[in-house]
N, C-alpha and C positions, 0 to 999 in steps of 0.2 A: 621437551621435558614436562609436558602438560601445562598446568597453570603456573609452574615456576619458570620464569624466563626473565623477562625484561630483556593559590599563589597569592601568596599574599603580596600585594603591592605595598612597598614601603614609602610612605609619604614623609619627606624630610621638611620640616617647617623651619625656615631660617628667619630669625628676628634681627633686623638691622637697626641699630641705633645711630641716628645721624650725628655727625660731629658738630660741635658748636663752639663759638668763640665767646668769651666772657669779657666784660668791660669793667675795669676796676677804677674807681675814682680816687685821685690823690689830691690832697688839699695843698695849694702853693701858698696862699695867704688868705686872710679872712675874707677878702673881697674877690679873689680870683680862684676859680676851680679849674684845674687842668686835668683833663681825662688822660689816663694812661692805659693803653691797650695791652691786655695780657696776651701771652703766647697762645695761639689757637690750639685746642686739644681735640683730637679725633678719637671718639670711643670705638673700640674694636667691636665688630659685629658679634652679637651673642650667638653662640653655637647651640644647636639642638640635636640631641641624639635620639631621634624618634625611633620607636620600636614598632614592630609589626603589631597589628591589632591582636588582642588575645584570641586564642583558638577556642572556638565554641563548638563542641562536638554535638552531633545530632542525638536526639533522644527518641528512638523509634519513629523515624520520619514516615509520613504517610506514603511517600514515593521516594525511592532511591534512584539517584541519577549518577552517582559516582562513588568510588571507594575511598579516595583521599580524605574526604571530610570525616571519616570514622577514626582517624588517628593522626594527630598533629606531629610534624617533624620534631618540635621541641619536646613533646611527650616521649617520643621514641628516643631522643637524645638522652633524656633523663633516665629512661628505663634501662637503656644499655650502658649508662654511665660513661658516655663519651663526650669529649669537649669539641669534637668535630661538628661543624655546621652540617645539617642534613637537608636534603631536598626531597620533596614528594612530587611525583609526576604521574598524573593520570594517564593510563595506557589506552591506545585505541581499542575499540571493541573487537573481540574475536568473532569473526563471522561464522565460526563453526557452532556457536551457541545461539540460543534464541535471543533475538534483539531485546535489549532492555532488562535482561535478567542477570547478567554477570558483568561485574565491574572489577577492574584491577588497578592498583596503585603501586608504584615502585618507589622505594626509599633508598637513597644513595648518599654517601658522604661527598662533600664538595671537593675534598682535597686528597683523601687517602683511600677510603673504601669505595670501590666501584659499585658495590651492591651490599645492602644490609637486610632488606626485607621486601617481600612481595605480599601485598594484601589483596585478597579476593573477597568481594561481597556478592553473595548469590541470593536472589530474591525472586521467587516464583510462586504463583498461587496453586498450581497443580503438580508441583514436583513432590518428591518423597517427603514425608514428615521428617522433622529434624532428627528424631531418634534413629530412624531407618537410614537417613543420609549419613549420620555420624558413623553408624556401623559399617556402611558401605566403604567409607573412606579409609577404614583400617587396612584395606588392601595396599594402601600407599605407605604403610609403616614397615620398616625393615626389622623392627623388634617390637617388644611389648608396648602398649599404649598406657600412659599414666593419666588416670582420671583427674579432673579438676572439679572440685565440688563448688556449688553456689554460682555456677556460670550458666545462664540460660537454661535450656532443657537438657543440657549435657555438654561436656567439654573434655578434651584430653590433648596430650602432646606426645609426640613420638619421633624417632629418627626417620627422616625422609628416605624412602627406599631409593637406591641408586646413587646416593650422595654420601660424602664423608663429613660434611660440615654444615648441613641444613637440618633444621628441626621443623616439623609441621605442628602448628597449634590450631585447633579447630573447635568451634562452638556453634550452637544454633538454637533457634527458638521460633515458635509460631508468633507472628507479629503483623498487625495491620492486614490481616487476611492472607498473609503470605508465609511460606516456609523459608526462613532466612538462615543463611550460614555465613560465618566469617572464617576464612582460612588464611592463616599467616604462615608463610615459609620464611623463616628467620635464620640468620647465621647463628650457629650454636652458641649458647650462653648458659646461664644458670637456670635451674628449674623454677626459681621464684620469678624470673623474668617471663617464662612461659605462662605461669599461673596468673600473673598480673595482666598479661596481654589477653588471655582468654576472658577473664572477668570484666576487663575494661570493654572489650569488643561486644561481649554479650549484652551488657547494659545499654548499648547504643543501637542494637539491631531493631 
């Protein structure tokens, strides 16, 4: 089906407070002091709910080596308004494309949704200029393309041809001496989701 197919490590810091015994003195008489041992108490270990480090998206990196850094799972979770934890997995390079020019990241739900989005980042110095590439990709639309203003050198979204539940969102611009495209194949949603996706990706190319 073409490009549509298909980590942050969490460090949990535990703080342990050692238990201790206290000694309380009781006075038996003016001349005699009798120590009285209090019951030992053990403090419960403090718990820490460490969160993953904040997602830091790229800002037109000089060299692109992966697609997943361009969109964080928590960002997509918020964008799609789902409470399900999402995973982003960088896919092996497709050997049919020029090495180091095309990168793919797959986004899936951990429990319910087996697939939510495939993101392709394409970066090549001698490929079609963004405007021409965007026009060429319209052949993958099964209907009219809806333009998105203010995203890169152009952007649009449309129904993905040959599918019933997939939308294609695409944007591109000339950056760092390369013609760069971001193409997202996403489960069908609202039009404002596609618009935000296009503008977000364009700013990072």
